[in-house]
C-alpha positions as CSV (number, residue, x, y, z in Angstrom):
1,S,8.5,-78.9,-87.9
2,G,8.3,-82.5,-86.8
3,N,9.3,-84.5,-83.7
4,I,12.8,-85.1,-82.4
5,S,13.2,-88.5,-80.9
6,S,16.4,-89.9,-79.4
7,S,16.9,-93.2,-77.7
8,G,20.4,-92.4,-76.5
9,A,22.1,-89.3,-75.1
10,G,21.7,-86.0,-76.8
11,S,24.1,-83.1,-76.7
12,F,23.6,-79.5,-77.8
13,T,26.3,-76.9,-77.8
14,G,24.2,-74.0,-78.9
15,T,20.7,-72.7,-78.1
16,L,17.8,-75.1,-78.3
17,F,14.4,-73.6,-79.0
18,A,11.2,-75.6,-78.6
19,L,7.9,-74.1,-79.8
20,G,5.9,-77.0,-78.6
21,N,6.1,-79.5,-75.8
22,V,9.3,-81.4,-74.8
23,D,8.9,-84.7,-73.1
24,F,11.7,-86.5,-71.3
25,D,11.4,-90.0,-70.1
26,G,14.9,-90.0,-68.6
27,D,17.0,-87.4,-66.9
28,L,17.6,-83.8,-68.0
29,D,21.0,-82.4,-67.1
30,V,21.5,-78.7,-67.5
31,D,24.9,-77.1,-66.7
32,G,23.9,-73.6,-67.6
33,T,20.9,-71.3,-67.2
34,T,17.4,-72.6,-68.2
35,N,14.4,-70.3,-68.7
36,L,11.1,-72.2,-68.5
37,D,7.7,-70.6,-68.5
38,V,5.8,-73.7,-67.4
39,V,7.3,-76.8,-66.0
40,D,5.3,-80.0,-65.1
41,I,7.5,-82.5,-63.4
42,D,6.1,-85.8,-62.3
43,G,9.4,-87.1,-60.8
44,T,12.1,-85.9,-58.4
45,V,13.9,-82.5,-58.8
46,D,17.5,-82.5,-57.5
47,V,19.0,-79.0,-57.3
48,N,22.7,-78.9,-56.4
49,R,22.9,-75.1,-56.4
50,A,20.7,-72.1,-55.9
51,A,17.3,-71.9,-57.5
52,T,15.4,-68.7,-58.1
53,F,11.7,-68.6,-58.9
54,N,9.9,-65.7,-60.5
55,S,13.2,-63.8,-61.1
56,D,11.5,-61.3,-63.3
57,G,8.9,-60.4,-60.6
58,H,5.7,-61.2,-62.4
59,A,2.5,-60.6,-60.5
60,S,1.3,-64.0,-61.5
61,G,4.4,-65.8,-60.5
62,D,3.1,-67.5,-57.3
63,F,5.1,-70.4,-55.9
64,I,3.0,-73.3,-54.8
65,V,4.0,-76.6,-53.1
66,Q,1.3,-79.3,-52.9
67,S,1.0,-82.2,-50.5
68,V,-1.1,-85.3,-50.5
69,N,-4.1,-83.7,-48.8
70,N,-3.5,-80.0,-49.5
71,T,-3.2,-78.3,-52.9
72,K,-1.7,-75.2,-51.2
73,N,0.6,-76.7,-48.6
74,I,3.0,-73.8,-49.1
75,F,1.9,-70.7,-51.1
76,S,4.0,-67.7,-52.0
77,D,1.8,-64.8,-53.1
78,A,3.9,-62.8,-55.7
79,T,1.6,-59.8,-55.6
80,A,1.2,-59.4,-51.8
81,D,4.8,-60.4,-50.9
82,T,3.4,-62.9,-48.4
83,V,3.9,-66.6,-47.7
84,G,1.1,-68.9,-46.5
85,I,1.2,-72.4,-45.0
86,N,-2.1,-74.2,-45.5
87,T,-3.7,-71.0,-46.8
88,T,-4.0,-69.4,-50.2
89,S,-4.7,-65.9,-48.8
90,P,-1.9,-65.1,-46.4
91,S,-2.5,-61.7,-44.6
92,A,1.0,-61.4,-43.0
93,S,4.5,-61.9,-44.1
94,L,4.1,-65.5,-42.9
95,D,0.6,-66.7,-42.3
96,I,0.1,-70.2,-40.9
97,T,-3.2,-72.0,-40.6
98,G,-2.7,-74.8,-38.1
99,D,-0.3,-75.5,-35.3
100,L,3.3,-74.1,-35.0
101,R,5.9,-76.1,-33.0
102,V,9.2,-74.5,-32.2
103,S,11.9,-76.6,-30.5
104,S,14.2,-73.7,-29.8
105,H,13.8,-69.9,-29.1
106,I,11.5,-67.3,-30.5
107,T,13.0,-63.9,-30.6
108,A,10.7,-60.9,-31.3
109,S,11.6,-57.2,-31.4
110,G,8.0,-56.2,-31.3
111,N,4.8,-57.4,-29.6
112,I,3.6,-61.0,-29.5
113,S,-0.3,-61.0,-29.4
114,S,-2.6,-63.9,-28.9
115,S,-6.4,-64.0,-29.3
116,G,-6.6,-67.4,-27.7
117,T,-5.1,-69.3,-24.7
118,T,-1.3,-69.2,-24.4
119,R,0.4,-72.0,-22.6
120,T,4.1,-72.0,-21.6
121,K,6.3,-73.9,-19.1
122,L,8.6,-70.9,-18.7
123,L,8.1,-67.2,-19.5
124,R,11.3,-65.2,-19.1
125,I,11.3,-61.4,-19.6
126,P,15.0,-60.3,-19.5
127,Q,16.2,-56.9,-18.3
128,D,17.3,-54.2,-20.7
129,D,20.6,-52.4,-20.8
130,T,19.6,-50.2,-17.9
131,G,18.9,-53.1,-15.6
132,V,15.1,-52.6,-15.9
133,G,13.1,-55.7,-16.8
134,G,10.3,-55.9,-19.4
135,S,6.6,-55.8,-18.7
136,L,3.8,-58.3,-18.9
137,F,0.6,-56.5,-19.9
138,F,-3.0,-57.7,-19.4
139,G,-5.6,-56.4,-21.8
140,S,-5.6,-55.0,-25.4
141,A,-3.4,-52.0,-24.8
142,H,0.3,-51.8,-24.2
143,D,0.5,-48.4,-22.5
144,G,0.0,-49.4,-18.8
145,N,-3.7,-48.6,-18.8
146,N,-4.5,-52.2,-17.9
147,G,-3.1,-54.7,-15.5
148,R,0.7,-54.9,-15.7
149,I,3.6,-56.8,-14.0
150,Y,7.0,-55.3,-14.4
151,D,10.5,-55.2,-12.9
152,D,12.0,-51.8,-12.1
153,G,15.4,-53.3,-11.4
154,T,14.9,-53.7,-7.7
155,N,11.2,-54.8,-7.2
156,L,8.6,-56.9,-8.9
157,I,5.6,-54.6,-9.2
158,L,1.9,-55.2,-9.9
159,S,0.2,-52.1,-11.3
160,Y,-3.1,-51.1,-12.7
161,N,-3.9,-48.1,-14.8
162,D,-0.3,-47.0,-14.4
163,S,-0.5,-47.0,-10.6
164,D,1.6,-49.4,-8.5
165,I,-0.6,-51.7,-6.4
166,I,1.8,-54.3,-4.9
167,K,5.6,-54.2,-4.7
168,I,7.6,-57.3,-3.9
169,H,11.2,-58.0,-3.0
170,D,12.4,-54.6,-1.8
171,I,15.5,-54.9,0.3
172,N,13.9,-53.6,3.5
173,T,10.2,-54.3,2.8
174,R,9.3,-57.7,1.4
175,L,5.7,-56.8,0.6
176,E,4.4,-53.2,0.1
177,V,0.8,-52.6,-0.6
178,F,-0.5,-49.2,-1.8
179,G,-4.0,-48.0,-0.9
180,T,-6.7,-49.7,1.1
181,T,-6.2,-53.4,1.8
182,V,-9.2,-55.7,2.2
183,L,-8.5,-59.1,3.8
184,R,-11.2,-61.8,3.4
185,D,-9.5,-64.3,5.8
186,D,-7.2,-64.4,8.8
187,V,-3.8,-62.8,8.7
188,N,-1.2,-64.7,10.7
189,L,2.3,-63.2,11.5
190,G,5.3,-65.4,12.4
191,N,7.3,-65.6,15.6
192,S,10.5,-63.9,14.4
193,L,11.4,-60.4,15.6
194,T,11.8,-59.5,11.9
195,D,8.2,-60.5,11.0
196,K,6.1,-57.4,10.4
197,I,3.5,-55.8,8.2
198,T,3.7,-52.1,7.4
199,I,0.7,-50.6,5.6
200,A,0.3,-46.9,4.7
201,G,-3.5,-47.2,4.2
202,H,-6.4,-48.9,5.9
203,I,-6.9,-52.5,6.8
204,T,-10.4,-53.9,6.5
205,A,-10.8,-57.6,7.5
206,S,-13.9,-59.8,7.7
207,G,-11.8,-62.3,9.7
208,N,-9.2,-62.1,12.5
209,I,-5.9,-60.4,12.5
210,S,-3.6,-62.2,14.8
211,G,0.1,-62.0,15.7
212,S,2.6,-63.2,18.3
213,L,4.0,-60.9,21.0
214,T,7.1,-60.5,19.0
215,S,5.3,-59.5,15.8
216,T,4.9,-55.9,14.8
217,I,1.9,-54.3,13.0
218,N,2.4,-50.7,11.8
219,V,-0.7,-49.0,10.5
220,G,-0.7,-45.4,9.2
């Protein structure tokens, strides 16, 4: 019913029950399992093996890591099954308030959406198993009803509302334009016999259309 005080080392071979507070000025070395409801540690914790928090799955068993300027630097919401960084109300599996810096790759099997400006030095969209590349969509939908750039395995195609507008890098036709083409400036063709423009629709130009004697312009 009183206090237990020891200035030296203490050893217990059985079970130790403490109904009140237990204060340690030195180190606490536990070789077995320790079940603690509330722990307040002012010093350093060194865990040499696995550590499990909230193993019983209590709804109030949130895990919190504080920093110098943030009381919720890392917050694990036990009820919502979410983890927040710099936020106490994470709305996704991992919710980060602030910047995210990644020095290696980001691999996503789903969509990557951004409500702000996205900057990148290199954007690579690999081909799938059939040799067809992925798509880069513009707009809120991902069904082709907006602007889209995609690789069909042979060509790089710009489409809009699921209709191809410009096709680039065909073997025989370097640039293929579908529909009416409006040119706001001069069109100059080179001097090679292989230089040509083939257009299946109309050409409307407010400037000049010029070519050398060896150039070919096919319309219609």
